N, C-alpha and C positions, 0 to 999 in steps of 0.2 A: 265201364267194366268193372265188377265186382274185386275184392280184394281177399285174399287167401281165406282170412277170420269170416268174411261176408257168406263166401262159397261153401266154406266148411260148417258154418252155423246155419245154414238154407238147407244142408242135408242132412244131419245129425239129430237126434235130440239130444238133450242137454248133458244125460249121463255119460254117454258114449265121447260129446267131446271134453266132457272133465275128466273120464278115462284115458285119452287119448294123450291130453296135457300133463297128466302125472307121468305118464309113460315117457312122454320125451322128454321130461325134467328126473328121468330117474328115480321118481319115486317111486319105490319096489314095496316096501314093507305098508300093509292096510290093517290098522284094528279096528273094530267099529263095534258100537253098541247096537241092537239090531234096532231099525227104526224103516216104519212102512213108506214113509219119503223117499230115502235112500234106497231101498230096497232095487230099483233099477240100476243105480249105480254098483251096489254091494257086489248082484249079479251080474254086472258087465268085468269087474272087477276079476269075479271067481272064476269066470270063462277066459280069463287071458294070462296064458302059463307065464306070462313076465314077472305078473304079482305074487308074493305072499301072504294071503288075508285070512283072518279068522277072525272071530266075535270073540271080544272077552265082557265079563261080567259088570264091571266098574270102567267109567269112562277113566278113573286114575291108573288104573291099571293100565289100560292102552295108553294112556301118557308114557307113563312109566317104561313102557316096552318100546316107545319108539322111538324115547330119549337114549334108553342105553342102545339102540340100532345104529343113531346117529353117532355115539362114540365109538362104534365099532366099525363106523365108515358107511352104513346104509341111512338111504333116507325114505322118513317114514310119512304118515298121516294117521289121522284119527276121526273116523266119520262117527258122528252122534247126532242128538234132536238138542234142541236149546235146553230142554230143562235139565240134561244131563251135563249142562256146561256148568251148570251151578255147583257139581261136586270139586269144579277145577280150579280156582281163583288161588288157591293155597300152595297147590303144585307148582303152578305157573310162576306164580312169585319166587319159590323157595329154589326152584329147578331150573325149569328154563327160563327164564330172565335172569336170572343169579347168575347162572354158568353158560348163559349164550347159546344154548342149544337152540336151533333153526328147525322147531317142527312145524307141522301143518294141521291146524285143526279143522274141521269140514263140519259146518253145523247147519242142520236143515231146521230152517225159521219157523219155530209152534208161535201161537200165543199172539198173532194178529189175523186181521184179510179172514175172518169167518171160524176162529178158533173156538171150539166148544169148552177146551180143558183150562179152568181157570188156575191152576197151578203154572202151566207152560208161560200163560199172560204174563204172569208175575215174575219170573225168569227172564220171560223178552224184553219186559221193560229195565230190566235192570243189567243184561249181559253186557252192552255196547258202555255203557260209563264203567264199569267193571276192566273192561280191556281198556278203555283209554286211562283208566287209572294207572294200570300195570304199563302202559308204555306198550301195551302188543295192538301190533298193526294187523287190520282188522278191514276189509272190504264186503261189502254186500251186493251179489250176484242179483239183480232183476232179469235183463234181457239176456236172451240167445246170441245175440248178434255179440255183446263186448263178455260174454261168457270167457273164450278161449284167452284172450289177451288178459282179461284181470286176474284169471286163474295163472297163467304162463308168468305174469308179473311179480305176483303174489310170492310163488317160490322162490321165483328167483332173487328177489328182493330178502326175502327170508334166509336164504342161503348166503347170498354177498353180507348182509348185515349180522348172519350169526344169532336171528332173532328171532321167535316163536311167531306166527301169523294164521291169524284165521280167517276164513272164507265163511260168508253167512249167505246160505242158500236160499232166497226169499219164495212163498209160495207164487209170487208172479213169474219165476220161472221155474219151477218144479211141479206147480198146480196144488201145493200144499194140502191140508188135511182138514177140512171143513166137518161140520155139524151135518145130520142128513135130514132135513123137515119133511 
């Protein structure tokens, strides 16, 4: 007999599962820098009145907004692509890690598996080592049948430990973005 996670995963696309887990964990405020890979998730969030969601001009801006929201009692997440992560290490180290602000970063992984943009590839190679050096918990989501569990537990751990966490959405899960030949 399939578990609830398996049943949900089989019945829903990745972005619906992700949105539903955010909602179940009361993550209401979503900031994002527009990204084609994340577009279905962003649209699903905008279509649900539970969420307050809006685009920002830079990743640091979105991180500052959701950090302030946490201090006011609202949980938030920042959605971005890999290259946008390159702008965040200083903010993460000096704000979120230093002051134990448990924000959720959601990164569509670019720079691998058919990527055509050299800049994306460079940041992709450095993202995990940077997260590790900052002590920021991070998990790569590659499989639909594991997505609900990983997202749920990552949010719960971030809140319980008062620490930022990152979910990296692999092209194996999202389909990614590749060069058309």
